[in-house]
Structures are given as structure tokens and as C-alpha cells.
C-alpha positions in Angstrom: -44.1 5.8 -12.9 -44.8 7.0 -9.4 -44.9 3.4 -8.3 -41.4 2.8 -9.5 -40.2 5.8 -7.5 -41.9 4.5 -4.3 -40.3 1.1 -4.9 -37.0 2.5 -6.0 -36.4 4.6 -2.9 -36.5 1.6 -0.4 -34.6 -0.6 -2.7 -31.8 2.0 -3.1 -31.8 2.5 0.7 -31.5 -1.2 1.2 -28.6 -1.4 -1.2 -26.8 1.4 0.6 -27.4 -0.3 3.9 -26.0 -3.6 2.7 -22.9 -1.8 1.3 -22.4 0.1 4.6 -22.9 -3.1 6.7 -20.3 -4.9 4.6 -17.9 -2.1 5.0 -18.5 -1.8 8.8 -18.1 -5.6 9.3 -14.8 -5.9 7.4 -12.0 -7.6 9.3 -9.7 -5.3 11.2 -6.4 -4.4 9.8 -3.4 -6.2 11.1 -1.6 -4.2 13.7 1.9 -4.5 15.0 1.1 -6.3 18.2 4.7 -6.8 19.1 5.6 -3.2 18.6 2.5 -2.1 20.5 3.3 -4.4 23.4 6.9 -3.2 23.6 5.7 0.4 23.6 3.2 -0.3 26.4 5.9 -2.0 28.5 8.2 1.0 28.0 5.3 3.3 29.1 4.7 1.2 32.2 8.4 1.2 33.1 8.6 4.9 32.7 5.5 5.4 34.9 7.0 3.2 37.6 10.3 5.1 37.5 8.6 8.5 37.8 6.5 7.6 40.8 8.5 4.9 42.5 10.4 6.5 45.3 9.0 10.0 45.3 7.5 11.2 48.6 5.3 14.2 49.0 6.5 16.6 51.7 4.1 16.9 54.6 3.5 20.6 54.0 2.2 19.8 50.5 0.3 16.7 51.5 -2.5 18.7 53.2 -3.7 21.6 51.1 -6.8 22.4 53.2 -5.1 25.5 54.6 -6.7 25.0 58.0 
């Protein structure tokens, strides 16, 4: 009976490993690429607007205090 336990443990671990590998290798879910791309473009446009023409005053450009 002890032999069955010693054989059962690796077999059970192998089955669990196969199930986990199948789950990990499943194809990714479909994402809304169009919506994601539009969101990214809106983000980039907002970042360009927020930093486009802004100049840092000279007194704040050098913060060394020397």
C-alpha cells in the first residue's frame, strides 16, 4: 500500500501541473482594441496640451539655492 502512496503523489502532482499549464496557456480574452486605442490617443492629446506651451520661470528653473 505504501508503494501506491509513493506512486500516487507524483502522479497527482503531474495531473495538477498539466491542469495548471493548460489554464496558464489558454488564449487571451478578446479586448476592445479600438476603444483602447482611442483612449490612448485621448491620453496623448491631453498630455501634449498640458505641456505644450508652458514655460518654467527662470527663478523656478534653478532650485540649487546658490
